Backbone as JSON Lines, residues from 0, in Angstrom:
{"i":0,"aa":"M","n":[118.68,85.97,87.78],"ca":[117.15,86.19,87.48],"c":[116.57,86.17,86.11]}
{"i":1,"aa":"K","n":[115.98,85.89,85.88],"ca":[115.47,85.63,84.29],"c":[115.18,87.28,83.94]}
{"i":2,"aa":"K","n":[115.55,87.29,82.56],"ca":[115.61,88.85,81.89],"c":[114.69,88.78,81.09]}
{"i":3,"aa":"G","n":[113.63,90.42,81.41],"ca":[112.43,91.06,81.51],"c":[111.17,90.38,81.87]}
{"i":4,"aa":"I","n":[111.35,90.09,83.08],"ca":[110.44,89.61,84.03],"c":[110.22,91.29,85.31]}
{"i":5,"aa":"H","n":[110.97,91.73,85.83],"ca":[110.9,92.21,86.55],"c":[110.54,93.72,86.3]}
{"i":6,"aa":"P","n":[110.02,94.5,86.67],"ca":[109.5,95.82,86.8],"c":[110.98,96.7,86.37]}
{"i":7,"aa":"E","n":[110.79,97.79,85.52],"ca":[111.94,98.72,85.42],"c":[111.87,100.04,85.97]}
{"i":8,"aa":"N","n":[110.79,100.44,86.28],"ca":[110.07,101.35,87.26],"c":[109.95,102.18,88.83]}
{"i":9,"aa":"Y","n":[111.33,101.12,89.35],"ca":[111.21,100.78,90.64],"c":[111.55,102.35,90.79]}
{"i":10,"aa":"R","n":[111.28,103.25,92.13],"ca":[111.6,104.47,92.13],"c":[111.11,104.2,94.11]}
{"i":11,"aa":"V","n":[112.11,105.56,94.99],"ca":[111.55,105.95,96.1],"c":[110.44,106.3,96.53]}
{"i":12,"aa":"V","n":[109.29,105.6,97.34],"ca":[108.32,105.89,97.6],"c":[108.15,106.22,99.13]}
{"i":13,"aa":"A","n":[107.45,106.93,99.63],"ca":[107.46,107.15,100.76],"c":[106.05,106.4,101.49]}
{"i":14,"aa":"F","n":[106.22,105.6,102.16],"ca":[104.96,104.1,103.08],"c":[104.68,105.12,104.54]}
{"i":15,"aa":"K","n":[103.56,105.51,104.77],"ca":[103.18,106.05,105.68],"c":[102.13,104.83,106.09]}
{"i":16,"aa":"D","n":[102.62,104.34,107.44],"ca":[101.84,103.77,108.47],"c":[100.68,104.28,109.26]}
{"i":17,"aa":"M","n":[99.77,104.46,108.88],"ca":[97.92,105.16,109.29],"c":[97.67,104.73,110.54]}
{"i":18,"aa":"S","n":[97.89,103.69,111.43],"ca":[98.3,103.6,112.75],"c":[98.89,104.1,113.88]}
{"i":19,"aa":"N","n":[100.03,104.64,113.58],"ca":[100.66,105.45,114.38],"c":[101.74,106.58,113.36]}
{"i":20,"aa":"G","n":[101.67,107.06,112.2],"ca":[102.22,108.1,111.43],"c":[103.57,107.79,111.55]}
{"i":21,"aa":"D","n":[104.11,107.05,111.42],"ca":[105.39,106.8,110.92],"c":[105.47,106.57,109.3]}
{"i":22,"aa":"I","n":[106.62,106.81,108.76],"ca":[106.9,107.39,107.69],"c":[108.17,106.74,107.18]}
{"i":23,"aa":"F","n":[107.98,106.03,106.34],"ca":[109.87,105.34,105.96],"c":[109.48,105.47,104.41]}
{"i":24,"aa":"L","n":[110.85,105.25,103.98],"ca":[111.24,105.36,102.59],"c":[111.59,104.07,101.81]}
{"i":25,"aa":"M","n":[111.24,103.25,100.67],"ca":[111.23,102.12,100.26],"c":[111.99,102.46,98.93]}
{"i":26,"aa":"R","n":[112.4,101.89,98.29],"ca":[111.93,101.91,96.24],"c":[110.92,100.76,96.09]}
{"i":27,"aa":"S","n":[110.01,101.11,95.33],"ca":[108.95,100.34,94.81],"c":[108.26,100.87,93.35]}
{"i":28,"aa":"T","n":[107.24,99.89,92.76],"ca":[107.03,100.26,91.59],"c":[105.29,100.54,92.16]}
{"i":29,"aa":"V","n":[105.11,100.36,93.48],"ca":[103.19,101.23,93.84],"c":[103.07,102.19,93.02]}
{"i":30,"aa":"E","n":[101.31,102.32,92.6],"ca":[100.81,103.34,92.13],"c":[100.41,104.34,93.07]}
{"i":31,"aa":"T","n":[100.69,105.4,92.88],"ca":[100.1,106.44,94.15],"c":[99.78,107.77,93.2]}
{"i":32,"aa":"K","n":[98.54,108.42,94.0],"ca":[98.23,109.62,93.73],"c":[98.96,110.75,94.56]}
{"i":33,"aa":"E","n":[98.9,110.22,95.56],"ca":[99.45,111.49,96.91],"c":[100.69,111.46,96.67]}
{"i":34,"aa":"T","n":[101.31,112.91,96.97],"ca":[102.54,113.03,97.23],"c":[103.12,113.43,98.92]}
{"i":35,"aa":"I","n":[104.18,113.28,99.49],"ca":[104.9,113.89,100.74],"c":[105.73,114.38,100.42]}
{"i":36,"aa":"E","n":[106.24,115.07,101.52],"ca":[107.48,116.13,101.23],"c":[107.91,115.32,103.25]}
{"i":37,"aa":"V","n":[109.37,114.65,102.38],"ca":[110.29,114.24,104.0],"c":[111.41,114.57,103.26]}
{"i":38,"aa":"D","n":[112.11,115.31,104.63],"ca":[112.73,116.31,104.68],"c":[113.85,117.23,103.63]}
{"i":39,"aa":"G","n":[112.32,118.22,103.34],"ca":[112.81,118.77,101.73],"c":[112.46,118.12,100.71]}
{"i":40,"aa":"V","n":[112.23,116.93,100.22],"ca":[112.03,116.19,99.21],"c":[110.61,115.5,99.09]}
{"i":41,"aa":"E","n":[110.07,115.83,97.83],"ca":[109.02,115.22,97.97],"c":[108.66,113.77,97.14]}
{"i":42,"aa":"Y","n":[108.26,113.04,98.08],"ca":[108.1,111.36,97.42],"c":[106.52,111.12,96.77]}
{"i":43,"aa":"P","n":[106.62,109.8,96.29],"ca":[104.81,109.56,96.04],"c":[104.66,108.97,97.47]}
{"i":44,"aa":"L","n":[102.99,108.9,98.0],"ca":[103.05,108.74,99.27],"c":[102.17,107.33,98.87]}
{"i":45,"aa":"A","n":[102.29,106.22,99.52],"ca":[101.85,105.2,99.74],"c":[101.57,104.69,101.62]}
{"i":46,"aa":"K","n":[99.71,104.58,101.67],"ca":[99.27,104.75,102.7],"c":[99.25,102.94,102.98]}
{"i":47,"aa":"V","n":[99.47,102.65,104.34],"ca":[99.67,101.66,104.85],"c":[98.9,101.57,106.03]}
{"i":48,"aa":"E","n":[98.32,100.15,106.87],"ca":[97.42,100.1,107.6],"c":[98.78,99.89,108.88]}
{"i":49,"aa":"I","n":[99.11,98.64,108.45],"ca":[100.28,98.47,109.24],"c":[101.39,98.06,108.67]}
{"i":50,"aa":"S","n":[102.69,98.52,110.1],"ca":[104.19,97.7,109.49],"c":[104.95,97.54,110.38]}
{"i":51,"aa":"R","n":[106.16,97.64,110.29],"ca":[106.59,97.24,111.37],"c":[106.97,97.88,112.28]}
{"i":52,"aa":"T","n":[106.83,99.02,112.55],"ca":[106.66,100.17,113.54],"c":[105.25,99.95,114.32]}
{"i":53,"aa":"S","n":[104.11,99.09,113.71],"ca":[103.22,99.04,114.63],"c":[102.86,97.65,114.76]}
{"i":54,"aa":"H","n":[103.29,96.7,114.11],"ca":[102.61,94.87,114.08],"c":[103.03,94.83,115.13]}
{"i":55,"aa":"P","n":[101.91,93.68,115.94],"ca":[102.71,93.14,117.2],"c":[103.6,92.25,117.04]}
{"i":56,"aa":"Y","n":[103.74,91.87,116.58],"ca":[104.88,90.44,116.23],"c":[106.16,91.46,116.81]}
{"i":57,"aa":"Y","n":[106.52,92.63,115.42],"ca":[107.95,93.45,115.78],"c":[107.83,94.1,117.22]}
{"i":58,"aa":"T","n":[106.38,94.76,117.55],"ca":[106.6,95.87,118.85],"c":[106.65,95.31,120.48]}
{"i":59,"aa":"G","n":[105.87,93.53,119.95],"ca":[105.69,93.07,121.56],"c":[104.73,93.19,122.49]}
{"i":60,"aa":"K","n":[104.16,94.12,121.37],"ca":[102.57,94.82,122.64],"c":[101.5,93.99,121.15]}
{"i":61,"aa":"M","n":[100.78,93.2,122.22],"ca":[99.75,92.77,121.81],"c":[98.03,93.75,122.25]}
{"i":62,"aa":"K","n":[97.57,93.55,121.6],"ca":[96.26,94.56,121.8],"c":[95.08,93.55,121.98]}
{"i":63,"aa":"L","n":[94.43,93.86,123.15],"ca":[93.67,92.94,123.85],"c":[92.51,93.04,123.49]}
{"i":64,"aa":"V","n":[91.41,92.18,122.53],"ca":[90.07,92.68,122.21],"c":[89.29,92.0,122.96]}
{"i":65,"aa":"D","n":[88.05,93.15,123.84],"ca":[87.32,92.58,124.37],"c":[86.39,91.79,124.02]}
{"i":66,"aa":"S","n":[86.12,90.67,124.07],"ca":[85.48,89.95,122.69],"c":[84.19,89.2,124.09]}
{"i":67,"aa":"A","n":[84.43,89.41,125.74],"ca":[83.49,88.92,126.28],"c":[82.72,89.86,126.5]}
{"i":68,"aa":"G","n":[83.04,91.48,126.69],"ca":[82.11,92.57,126.76],"c":[80.99,92.54,125.41]}
{"i":69,"aa":"R","n":[81.78,92.07,124.48],"ca":[81.22,92.18,122.67],"c":[79.75,91.15,123.05]}
{"i":70,"aa":"I","n":[80.43,90.1,123.55],"ca":[79.12,88.97,123.57],"c":[77.95,89.43,124.52]}
{"i":71,"aa":"D","n":[78.61,89.83,125.63],"ca":[77.95,90.23,126.76],"c":[76.73,91.67,126.1]}
{"i":72,"aa":"K","n":[77.22,92.06,124.97],"ca":[76.48,93.24,124.83],"c":[75.35,92.95,123.52]}
{"i":73,"aa":"F","n":[75.75,91.71,122.76],"ca":[75.11,90.99,122.06],"c":[74.05,90.47,122.24]}
{"i":74,"aa":"M","n":[74.21,89.38,123.54],"ca":[73.44,89.1,124.33],"c":[72.21,90.01,124.64]}
{"i":75,"aa":"K","n":[72.41,91.01,125.44],"ca":[71.5,91.88,125.98],"c":[70.27,93.06,124.67]}
{"i":76,"aa":"K","n":[71.23,92.5,123.67],"ca":[70.15,93.47,122.57],"c":[69.24,92.62,121.93]}
{"i":77,"aa":"Y","n":[69.87,91.04,121.88],"ca":[69.07,90.14,121.41],"c":[67.98,89.03,122.22]}
{"i":78,"aa":"A","n":[68.23,90.06,123.23],"ca":[67.23,89.18,124.25],"c":[65.98,88.75,124.41]}
{"i":79,"aa":"K","n":[65.14,89.59,124.28],"ca":[64.1,89.93,123.9],"c":[63.37,89.09,122.47]}
{"i":80,"aa":"Y","n":[64.65,88.54,121.75],"ca":[64.23,87.9,120.38],"c":[64.45,86.5,121.07]}
{"i":81,"aa":"Q","n":[64.72,86.04,121.9],"ca":[64.91,84.33,122.67],"c":[63.98,83.45,123.04]}
{"i":82,"aa":"K","n":[63.59,82.42,122.59],"ca":[62.7,81.62,122.72],"c":[62.06,81.15,123.85]}
{"i":83,"aa":"K","n":[61.31,81.58,124.5],"ca":[60.85,81.0,125.8],"c":[59.98,79.66,125.68]}
């Protein structure tokens, strides 16, 4: 590795998956304003929207998006504006 291009301020940070509440610890340089206590130790907290515990690729569970229902809802809402 090249010298002097990598950050020196690595520390243990708690990452919280906001979709399922899972918390995992990892070394990072991410800037945080919040902290959280895990097993009696206080860590900086970084909130993430998706992680390995909630991503469909890792869990094997795909979320079905009701696109047909959304289209029908749109058509009903704007039916009065259609040209005749």
